[in-house]
N, C-alpha and C positions, 0 to 999 in steps of 0.2 A: 638670514632673514627669520624674525620670530614669526612662528604659525600658530593661529588658533582657529579652529572651523570645526563646525558640525559635518560630518561624512556618513557614508553608509557602507556597511561592510559586504564586499562582493565575495571575496575568496580569500584563502590563507595559506601559506606554505612556510616552511622552515628550510630556509637556504645557508650555506655554510660561506662565511667571509672571513678570510685570513684564518681558518681551520675552527672558527667558532660559530655556533648556531646563531642566525639572526632570523626573527620573525618578520614575514612580510605580509602586511594586510593591503590587499587590493581593494581599494574603496573609490566611491563615486560621490561627488558633491552634487548638490541642487542643481547646476547647470550642466551635469553630465560629465564634468571634468574628470579624468582618471588620474589617481594618485596612488603611490606605493608609501605606505608608512612602515618605518622600519623600528624594530625594537630588539636590543639585546637581549637573549634569553637563555637561561642554562636549564635543561630539562632535570628532573628529579624523580627519585623514587623513595620509599620508607622501608626502614627495618625495624620490627618492633620485636622486643625481648625483655624479659624479668631481669635482663643483666646488660641494660642499655648503656650505662657508664663503662663497662668492661668491652663492649662492643666498639663504643666510641674509640677508645683508647687503641684497641687492636687494628682501627683503620686509620688512625692519624699518619702513619708512615706511607700511606699511598698517596699522600699530598691531596686529599680531598676537601672540597667545602663540605663540612658537616653541621648540623644543627639540630639539637634536643627540642621537641617540641610536644605540646599536649595535643592528644588526638583521640578519636573513639574508634571502637570496632563493635558494631551492631549495637550501639549506646554505652559500650563499656569505656570507661576514660583509661587511656594508656599513655605510656611515654614514647614516644617514636623518634627514631634519628632519621633526619632528612639528609639525603645524599645528593649533592647537584652533580650532575654530569655533562660536559660539553660534546656529547656526541647524539646522533640520530638513532641508532640501535641501543636503547635503553636497556631493554631486555638482556641482551647478550653481555653488555658490560656489567650489568647487575649479578649476574650469574658467576663473573670472574671476580668481582669485588668480594660476594658473599661466599665463595667457596671456601671450605674449611670452618666457616663459623656455624656452631651448633646452638640448637634450640633457638631458633628465630623464625620469624615471619617476614616475608617480603611483599610489599604492597605498591600497586600503582606502576609498576615497572613495563607492564603490558599495555599502557595507554600511548598512544602516539603522541609524540611532542607536541604537535599543532593542535591537538584536542586538549591536552593538558594545559596548554598557555590559555586557551580559550575559558575553561572551565575555572581555572586558577584565578583569571582576571574578571570572571563574569561577562565577557564579551560574546557577541552572538551573532553568527553570520546572518544576513539579510536584516539586520538591526543597524541602529543608530550608534555612531561613536562621537564623542567629543575629542578632538585630538589636540595635544599642545606640545609644540617643539620647534624645531628650525626647518625651514624649507632650504633644501641643500641642492637640489635640482629642478629648474623651471623649464623641461624642455617638453618633448611630446607627452611624456608622462611625468608628472611632477612627485618629486621624491622628498618625503619628510622623515627627519630622524626624530622620533618621539621621546618626549620626556614622561609624558602622561596621556594615558587613553582611559576613557571613560564609557560605559553603556549608556545609551539614552533610548528609553522605551518608547513606544507608540511613534516611531518614526516612518513616516509614508515613503516606500521606495522612489527614488529619483527617477526621471525618464530614463531608460536603459536601450541600447541600441540591441536589437535583436536581429540574428539571422538565422532563417531556417534551410535546411538543404535536403535534396533527395539524390540518391545515387542508382542508376541502372548499369548492371553488368551484362556482359553478352557471355552465354554458355551454351553451347550447341548440345550438351548433354548433361543432365543434372544439375546441381546447385553449382553456382559459379564458385571457381577456385582461383585465389590471389595468385598463385604460381603459373597460371595458365589462362585466365580469362580477363580482358580488359573491362575498364569502366568505359561505357559509350555515351551516357549522359550524367551531367551533374545539372541540376535544377535549384535555383536560388530564390529566396524571397525574402525581403527585409523590411524592417518596421519603417525605414525611410523611405519605403515606395519603390525599392529598385527590384524588378523582376526579369530575371534572366535564365538562359539555357546554355551551358557549355556543352558543344556536340563536335566531334571531329578526331584528330588525332589525340591519343591519350595522354601524351606528355603535355600538350598543348592545354587540354582541358584540366589536368592537374595543377600546372603552372599559373593558368587564369584564375583557379580556384583559390590558390595561394594569394594571389595579387588581389582578388576581391576581399577576402578576409584582412589582409594587411590595409587596404584602402578604406574599408568600411568600421574596421576595428570594433567588431561586436562585442558588448557585454556579455551576451547569451548566444550560444549557438543550439537550435533546436533540430531535432532529426526523429527518426523512428529506427530503431534495430542498430544505433551506431555503437552502443556499449558491446553488443554481440558481435555484430558484423563490421560494419562501415569503418571505423577509425582503424582498427587493425588491418583490414583489406586495403585501405588507400595508403597505409603507411606503408605496406610491402610492395604495392603497385608503384609508388613514387619512387622507392629505392631502386626498382627496377630499371627507373628511367634517370638514375642519378640524382633525384630530387630528395629534400628533407621536408616532410610535411610539416612544416613551422607554423600550424594554425595557432599555436599559444601566443601570448604576448611575449615580447624579448625571444623572438623567433624559437620558440620551444615546441617539439612534438607532444602529441597527446602521449599519456601514460596510464597504464592500467593500476589502479590503486590496490592495496591490500583488501578493500571491500568488494572490488569485483567491478566498480564503475570506472569509466575512463575520466581522468582529471586533465583539464587543459589550462595551464597556468594563466592566471589573471582573468579568466572567462568562467563562467556556468555552463557547464555542458548537461542539457535537459535533453534526456532521451525518453519520449512519451511512451515508449514500449514499456518501459519500467512501472507506469502506471498502470497501463494496460494489463500488464499480468499480474496486478494486485486486485483485479477485478473479476470476481468468480462468475458474475452474470455472462460474461464473454463466452462465446462458442469457440472463437479462435480469436488471438490477440493480434489482429490485424489492424490497420489504421481505419479501414473501412469500419469494422465493427466498434472501434474506439469513437469514432466520430457520432454513428448512430446512438451509442450510449450516453454521450455528452448531449444529445439532443439538437447539435448543430445543424442548420439548415445546409447543410452541403452534401454534394452528391459527386461520387468518383467513378470515373468511366474505367473501372478496374481492368488491369490485365494481370492474369495471375503469372507467378513466376514460370511455370511451365510451358506457358505461353509466349514468354518474352522473345526467344530467339526467333521462332517461326513469324511472329507478328512484326518483329523488326524487319526481316526479311521481305515481307509482304505489303506491311502498311506502317513505315515508320513513324508517320505522324500519329498515329494513335498511340505509340509509346511515348513520343515527345509530350503529347497533350496530358497524359497520364501522369507523367513524373512531374511536371509543372504544376499540375492539380494539387498532388502530394506536397509539394515544397509550400505552396499558398495555404494549402489545409493546416499544415503543422504550425504556421503563424498564427491561424484562426484559434486553434486549439490552445495555443500557449496564451494567447491574450485571454481566453476564458478561465484558464487553470493558473496563471501566475501569482495572483493575489493568494490563493490558498497555498501554493507552493512555497512562497517565501514566508507565510505565516508559520507553517508548519516547520520550515528551517529554522526561524527565530526562536520559536517555543522550545524545540528540541535542542538548539544549538548545534545541529548539524549543518553542513553546508547544503545549499539547495540541491546540487546534483546528487549528492550522497543519499540525503533523506527520501529520494524517491527509490532508491534500490535498497533501502534498509526495511527491515520486517517491523511491524508494531512493536514488537518487544525490544529491539534496539532503540526505538525511537522513543520509548518510555524509559529504558536504561540511559540514555543520553540526557534527558531532562533530569532524572534522579542524580546524575554525577553531580550537575551543577549544584544540586541542593545539597549534596553531601560535603561540598567543599565549604559552602556557606555555614554547615553546621558541624565542620571539623571532623567529619565521619570518613574513616579511610575506605576507599573504593576496593571491595574484595576481586579476587580473581574469578573468571568463570569457573563453576564448579564441574567436577567430574562426576555425575550422578546419572543413572538409569531413569528413564521415564517412568513415573508411577501415576496411573490415573486414579482421578478422585470423583467422588460425587457432585454433579452440577446443581442448577437450579431445580426447583419442583415444577414438573410440568404435567397437567392434569389432562387425561387424555380425553378428547371431545366426543360428544355424542355424534357419529356421523349422519350427514343430511343437511337439508336446507334450513336454516334459521332466520327469523325476520326481526328487526329491531335490535340490534346488539350494540351494546356500546363499550369501548375499550377504555379502561382505567390503567394508566400507566404510572408506575413509580419512577419518580425522578430521581436519576442517577442513584439507584438503590444501593448497589454494591459500594460505591464511593461512601454513601451518607452512613452504611453500616460500617465501613472500617473507621469512620469519624467517631461515629457513636460509641462504639466500644474500643475505641484506641488500639485498633488491630494493626500490628507491624511487628516485623522480625525484631525490633529492640525492644518490644514490650511483652513478648511471648515469656512466660514464667509461670512455673509451677504454683508460686504464691499469688497469682494475679486475681484480681477482684471481679473481673468480667469471665464468665464461664460461658463457652459457646455451646450451643445444643449438643455437639459432638465432643465436649469436654476438653476444649483447649482453652487455657487461661491467659488473659492478658491482663496487665497491670493498668490501673487508672491514671496513674501520673508516674514520671512525667509524659507529656505529650509524644507519641511516637513519630518517628521518621516519615512513615507512610501518610498517616492522618495529616501530618504538617504539609506534606506536598500536595494531598488531596484538597485541604482548606486552602493553599496558596491557588490551586487551579481554580476551583469553585468561585473564590472571592474574585480572581481575575476575569472570569467569564460574566459574572453579574456587573463587574464594574464596566466591561466593555459593553454589555447589553444595555446598561442605564445610559451610558454616553452615546450609544446610537441612536436613543429615542430622541436625542437634541439634535440629530444631523438630518439633511437633506438625502433620502435613501438611494437618490441617484449619484450622489457625490462620490468621487474617488476615496476621500477618506472612510466613508461608510461602507465602500465595497470591500475596503481593506480590512476594516475593523470586524465585518461581518465573516469574512474568511478566518480571521484572527479567532474569533469566539467558537467557530465550528473546530479549528485545529484543537483548541484547548478542551473541548468535549470529548474529543478522539482520543486524546491522551489520558485524561481524567478516568474514562470509562474503562481504559485498559490496563489500569495499575494493578487491579486485584488478580487479573489473569496472568500479569507478568510475573507476578510472585510463584505462580505454579509452573512457570515455563523452566525447563531443565538447563537452559542455555543461559538463564539470568544470572548476573554477578550477586543479587540479593535473593536468590532461590530461597524460598521459604513455603515448603509445602503446606504447613500448619497454617498459615494465613490465607492461602486460597482454600482450603477445606473449610477453616472456621467461617469465612466470609460468606461461602455457599450454604454452610448450615444454617447461619442467622438469616438468609436470604429465603430458604425453604420454610423457615419457622414463620417468617413475615407474611408469605403467601397462604401458608396454612391457615394462619390466624385470620387473614383477612378474608378468605373464602368462607370460613365459618361465620365471621360477622356479617358479610355480605348476605348470607342465606338467613341469618337471624333477623336482618332488616326486610325480608321479604323479597329478594333478589334471587335470580337464579343463575348460578355459575356454570356456564356452559363449556368453559375452556379456561386454563391458565397457562401462560408460557413464561417461565423465569420470572420476569419482573412486571408482569401486565395480566390483568383478569379481563375476561369477556362475559358481560353479564346481560341478561335480559329482565324485564319487568322493573327497570330501575326508576319510572317515573316517581318524582318527588322523595326519594331516597339518596340519590347521589350526593347532595350537597351534606347530608348527615353523614354518610360513609367516608367522604374525603375529610371531614373535620375529625371523625374518629381517628382515621390514620395519622393526621397531623397532632393531635393531642394524645393518643394512647401509644402510638408506636413512634412517634417523634420523627416520622418521614414525612416526604411531600409527595403527593399524588395528582395526577390531572387526568381529564378525559382526553384521551389522545385522538380517537376517531370515533364516529357513529356510522354504524352500517345498517342500511335498511334491509340489506339480505347479505348473507354468508352460507357458504358451502363448506362444510367439514368433510373431510375423508377418513378413512379408518386409522390414520397414522397422525403422529403428533407433528407439529410444525408444518402442516401441509393443509392449506385452505385459500380460499378466495372469496373476496367480498366485494360489495358495491356500496360507496359511501352515500351519505345523504346529498352530497353535491356531486354525485355520478361517476366518480372516480373508482376504476376497479384495480384493486389489489390483488396480487397473486403471490402467494409465499410458499416455497419449498416444494412446489409441483414440477413436473416435468416441462412446463412451459418457459420456467425460467432457468433450466439447467442445460448447460451448454453440452453435456455428453448425450443428448437425443437428437435425433433428426429435427431439421427445420419443418418438416411435414408434420410431424407427430407434435411438436410445440405448437405450431399455427393451428391444428385441428382442436387441440385442447383449449388453447386461448378462445378460439371461437366459440366454442362449445360452452365454456365458462361465461363468456360474455352474453351469450343468447339466454343463458340460463337465469343470469342475474338481472339483466335488462328487462326480461318479460315475465320471469317468475315460473315460467310454463316448461316442466320436464319434456313435454312432447316436442316443443320446439328446438330444446336443446338435443334430443335425440335425433331430430332431423337434420341438425347441423352437423353432428358426428357421422352420420350415414352419407351426408355428401362428400365428406373426406373419404371414406371407405371406398365410396363409388369412383371417385377420381383415380384412386389406386387400383382398382379393378380395370378400369378403362386405360390405365397407364398415362393419365392425363397429369402428371406432374412433372416440373423440371428437376434435371439431375441434380442440380445445387441443394435442391430441398430434400434429397435422399442421403447426402453426406452424413457420417458418423464420424466425429471428432474424439479422439481420445489422446490425452498427454503423455507423453515420455517422461516419467520422474526420475528414472535413475538409468544406468548404464545398460545398454541393451543385452549385453552377455550375462545380466543378473536375472533377466525374464525367461520364463518358460516360452516354449515355441508356438504354444497352443493359444495364445491370446491373439485375435484377429487384428489389432494395430501393432503389435510387434511382427507378425508375420509380413505386413504391409511395409513396415519400417525397414526391415531387413532386405526386402526386395528393392526398395527405392535406394537403400545405400549401396547394393551391388550395381545400381544404374547409375552412381555418381551423385546421387543427392546427399546433401548434409542433414543428418539427424542426429541431435543431441538432447541430453535431458533439459525439459521444460519446453521443448516443441510438441505441436500436437500434429498428429497424423491423420489425415482425413481418407475414408474408404467407402465404398459401397458393396451391399450383399448381392452377390449374383447367383444365378440358378445352377443347380448341380447336386449332387450327392455329397454324403458325409458330413463331418461336423463343420461349424460355423467357420473356423478359422481356414478351412479349405475353400471357402466360397467368398471371400473378398477380394477385392481389387483396389488399387490407388482410385481415386473419384475421377481423376482426368484421363483414365484409360479406359471407362465403361461407357458402352453404347447401350441405349434403351432396351435394344433385344436381349440384353443379357441380364437385365433386373430381375431379381428374384421378389415379384410384386407380392407375393402371399407373405413373405417376411415382413415387408413394411406394413402391410394390412395387420398381420396377427400380432407381430411384437413390438411394434412401433404406435400405430395410429388407434388401434383398438386398446391397447393397454393404457395409453395416455387418457383416451377418452372414458374409458370404462372406470377410472379412478374416480372420475366425476358422477359419472351416472349411476354406479352401483349401489352408492349410498340412497339413491332413489328409487331403487327397485328395478334396475335395467340388468338384465342378464347378458354376458358377452357375445352370446350367439344372436342376440336381438340386432346387434349394429350391422350385422352383413344382410339383413333384410332390404329389400328395396321398395316394399309397398308402404301403404299410409300407417301412421303410428297410430295404434290403438291402444285400449286399457290392458290388453293381454300381454303387451310388451313389457308391462311393469308389475307382472305377475310372476 
């Protein structure tokens, strides 16, 4: 039966049928029917040599499909031999094929076949497809043998079936271990309204979990910590009961991909912990903290990991309630984030589950690989270079203290704009270049560079979306999707310059990053000079923005000068009625004319300080900015000091969280969080790189690392209250108050605030 329809790409895999690779595109139509679109595909790689004809002749005996094509390497035109191989491991076969060949370069053998197929055909996950071919099966899943597949931009995702789940394991000591500790609860919530809990015999729990997934047939499975913990744990527990954890379509098990995330055939596996770990403001990457960060009005009756076994024995209903809350909360989080996830996926060309685990550098790189294929640019290997730091943007040190009536002028997309203006790219870098950066790198004026072309495409796309958005009802589904898309475009475009200075980048070119920042420093320096000529006072600058006073009647002239003389765009970003600068760069707090408080770089927004210190600093800042009265601010700080003196603070507000960033045996034993981590491991807790360890400082003699305990083992009688006064709350508050003339010792006074406190 002939088939012609518009579909939406959910997932991609390369399967082998009759020993030949076949691409399977898992797709959805507008009515949420599931399709498998199949296309025959031969993966390929390229060989480049000055003797390309002789290379071709030497490989003919291997009975390979070979083709000489025109390509580019960093803008330089070359002849390349395209070699087609019907295998999954292209890298290994490429080594065998090219063994013995001299003076050659090999390209694109290290790109996965599924990725290569997408970029070569311009198809994008989470995007629209027009499929033409034959419908060969019309069963539970419809199967199409495709003759032609085209990408359709601006396709709104169809209704997707979503299932979220949470698992509770029972461990009497330490972290649960799959070889020992069973799953006692699996809570499930779906977009179709199903809410249920599976409790009882573990084999029955797991079997019913599989039954529900089969019946509900979700397109998206949402969880928290499934990539790190749940999927592998559940696979092992299922095998112990003679079960196969067939949660993928066509009865397949989850499998860990080479990128570290877990893939589930025909479904999108969304682990929201991946997003949480990408948010530096979170103290600890838990679902509770993630929900708070998103601003969702949801509350969880939290049971911490170390409490689960005891609480299950004493009050199992509390555990059941908490687990069900988590499953329902995960579904709500997904609803809030889906548009952005799918927009980022479509823009970068990464499947939605992988794009969450990928760093910004990999997201930019995947976007550039699509463009490389369009421009006939061969995709290079990842370089083997050591990190070399370079000078960043210009930051003018602020004058510490309180300032009134401050406007922030922000350069719109400054680095992308400079790269476009001066044609800054790896393929235009040349000793004969007409554009000379302040640090003496030269770039050709013509032809247009690869990176400027990429940035123009991104900026044009964002403006197109923004114009179209003006015509839509802001509450419509289409408007919501497009707004998420323009935000994703902004994230990628602003990251392109930094990508070129990342040593893991395929197109690593340190000169590009250095030149771009040098032009950026020049722009800020000239702009500060012009602002002062116009009679404004520059009180601070930060990379691509200026903080100005005495700006009345002068801003319009200044912005016009930036546009006409510098060829850049700038806008008024914020107007602060009051702002406090500390002694350090990138650390300030201000209150806007509409009474919104911004805190940047201070302890209050850093996860490695105790909650009591962050709370004390936040409230001190709030008092200062709302009243403008430094005496009132000092009173607020003293109230927090007194709370600690009286021992009137919850234990959870004293926890210090520190992240384990590498294997424990690479650390010295004198760091407090490492001492605690090793203690927890001895007691059976699982601690691995990426985890955060929470501890509280207790009374005693000797260095700090000898005076720490896991936070859940501390009683109030043990706490070193003086440490939290001197090293936490006072340090956080004095950063705000010292620029106002307050001395540290004044914070411990309990009497009325007087002028002498500021002398």
